[in-house]
C-alpha positions in Angstrom: 3.0 11.4 19.4 0.9 14.1 17.6 -3.1 14.0 17.6 -5.9 15.6 15.8 -9.1 17.0 17.1 -11.7 17.5 14.0 -15.2 17.6 13.2 -16.5 14.9 10.8 -19.7 15.0 8.8 -23.1 13.8 8.6 -23.9 10.7 6.4 -25.2 13.2 3.4 -22.1 15.4 3.3 -19.5 12.6 4.1 -21.1 10.5 1.1 -20.7 13.7 -1.3 -17.0 14.4 -0.3 -16.2 10.2 -0.5 -17.6 10.3 -4.1 -15.6 13.0 -4.9 -12.6 11.4 -3.2 -13.2 8.4 -5.3 -13.2 10.5 -8.2 -10.2 11.4 -7.7 -8.7 7.9 -6.8 -10.2 6.9 -10.0 -7.8 9.5 -12.0 -4.9 8.8 -10.1 -5.0 12.4 -9.4 -2.7 12.6 -6.0 -4.1 11.0 -2.6 -6.9 11.4 -0.6 -7.7 11.3 3.4 -9.5 8.4 2.3 -6.4 6.3 1.2 -5.0 7.1 5.1 -8.3 5.8 6.2 -9.7 9.1 7.1 -13.4 10.0 7.3 -14.3 13.6 5.9 -13.5 15.9 8.2 -12.2 19.6 9.2 -9.2 19.6 11.5 -9.7 21.7 14.8 -6.4 21.0 15.9 -3.1 19.2 15.7 -1.1 18.4 19.2 2.2 17.3 20.2 3.0 14.7 23.2 -0.3 15.6 24.9 -2.2 13.1 27.2 -5.2 11.5 25.9 -7.2 11.7 29.1 -6.6 15.1 29.4 -7.6 16.1 25.6 -10.6 14.0 25.6 -11.9 16.3 28.5 -11.5 19.2 26.7 -13.3 17.8 23.9 -16.1 17.1 26.3 -16.2 20.6 27.6 -16.5 22.2 24.1 -20.4 23.2 23.3 -21.4 23.2 20.2 -25.3 22.9 19.4 -25.1 24.8 16.1 -23.5 22.6 14.0 -24.7 23.3 10.4 -21.6 24.0 7.9 -21.0 24.9 4.1 -18.5 23.5 1.8 -17.1 25.6 -1.2 -14.7 24.6 -3.5 -12.5 27.1 -2.7 -8.8 26.7 -3.5 -5.1 24.9 -3.5 -2.5 25.3 -1.0 0.5 25.3 -3.4 3.8 23.5 -2.3 5.7 20.5 -2.8 2.5 18.8 -1.8 -0.1 20.7 -3.8 -3.6 19.9 -1.9 -6.9 21.0 -3.1 -9.6 21.5 -0.7 -13.0 22.8 0.0 -13.2 25.8 2.1 -15.7 25.2 5.1 -17.8 28.1 6.4 -18.5 27.3 9.7 -21.1 29.4 12.2 -19.9 31.6 14.8 -20.5 29.5 17.4 -18.1 26.7 15.8 -15.8 29.8 15.9 -16.0 30.3 19.1 -15.5 26.6 20.3 -12.2 26.6 18.2 -11.2 29.6 20.2 -12.1 28.0 23.5 -10.5 25.1 22.8 -6.9 26.8 22.2 -7.4 28.6 25.2 -7.8 25.1 27.0 -4.8 24.0 25.3 -2.9 26.8 26.5 -3.9 26.4 30.2 -3.1 22.9 30.1 0.0 23.9 28.3 -0.4 21.3 25.5 1.7 22.1 22.2 0.0 22.3 19.1 0.7 23.1 15.4 0.2 27.2 14.7 -1.2 26.3 11.1 -4.6 25.4 13.0 -4.7 28.0 16.1 -7.5 30.5 15.6 -5.6 33.2 13.8 -4.2 31.4 11.5 -6.4 28.3 10.5 -8.3 28.3 7.4 -11.0 25.5 7.6 -11.1 23.3 5.2 -12.0 19.8 3.9 -8.9 18.1 2.4 -9.9 16.9 -1.2 -6.8 15.9 -2.5 -2.8 16.4 -1.9 0.4 15.3 -3.1 -1.0 16.7 -6.9 2.0 16.8 -9.2 1.9 20.4 -10.7 1.2 18.7 -14.1 -1.9 17.2 -13.0 -3.2 20.2 -11.2 -5.3 21.6 -14.3 -7.1 17.7 -14.2 -7.7 18.0 -10.8 -9.4 21.5 -11.3 -11.5 20.1 -14.1 -12.9 17.6 -11.9 -14.2 20.0 -9.8 -15.9 21.9 -12.2 -18.6 18.9 -12.7 -18.8 19.2 -9.0 -21.4 21.1 -7.0 -20.3 24.6 -6.2 -21.6 24.6 -2.6 -22.1 21.4 -0.3 -24.5 21.9 2.7 -24.6 19.6 5.9 -23.9 19.2 9.1 -21.0 18.3 11.4 -21.9 14.8 13.6 -19.1 14.2 15.8 -15.8 15.7 17.5 -13.1 13.3 17.2 -9.7 12.9 18.4 -7.4 10.6 16.1 -3.9 9.4 16.2 -2.3 11.6 13.5 0.1 9.0 11.9 -2.1 6.2 11.9 -5.3 7.7 11.6 -6.9 5.7 14.5 -9.5 7.3 16.3 -9.0 7.0 19.7 -12.1 8.6 20.8 -15.2 10.7 19.6 -18.1 12.6 21.0 -21.6 12.5 19.2 -22.3 16.3 18.7 
């Protein structure tokens, strides 16, 4: 079973992202994480077949005091699942916590998706995915009417079941 560790956002930033998700849904362009009942977030890791107690202990070992972040409409991951995302500019302390998390995962011999590992990750907040090629222009047009920078804070570290999006554990930051 796969689990994800993610940073969720404060109420204002979450409301801004949800408003954008609503816009994509109202135009029937792709899918949003809202469809899968996920909160607005930045994924830190996806683990495979890890013990829940071990992962919650790892989450509790992460120390993050500066939780400010900036989201910038940044780009597209082109593929069969075309995805539009906001790039997440995180403070150095969050980057260091991310690196530390992967050291803990390695030390505990927990398998993970390399896409989210420190040397590979593009920290991002998914806006929409599975966007048909013919709808990409319309998707980008929606972003033109949206602020070019969203500023806020992370509020929690969460652990959730990757297949059901059910939150298993959360820790207030």
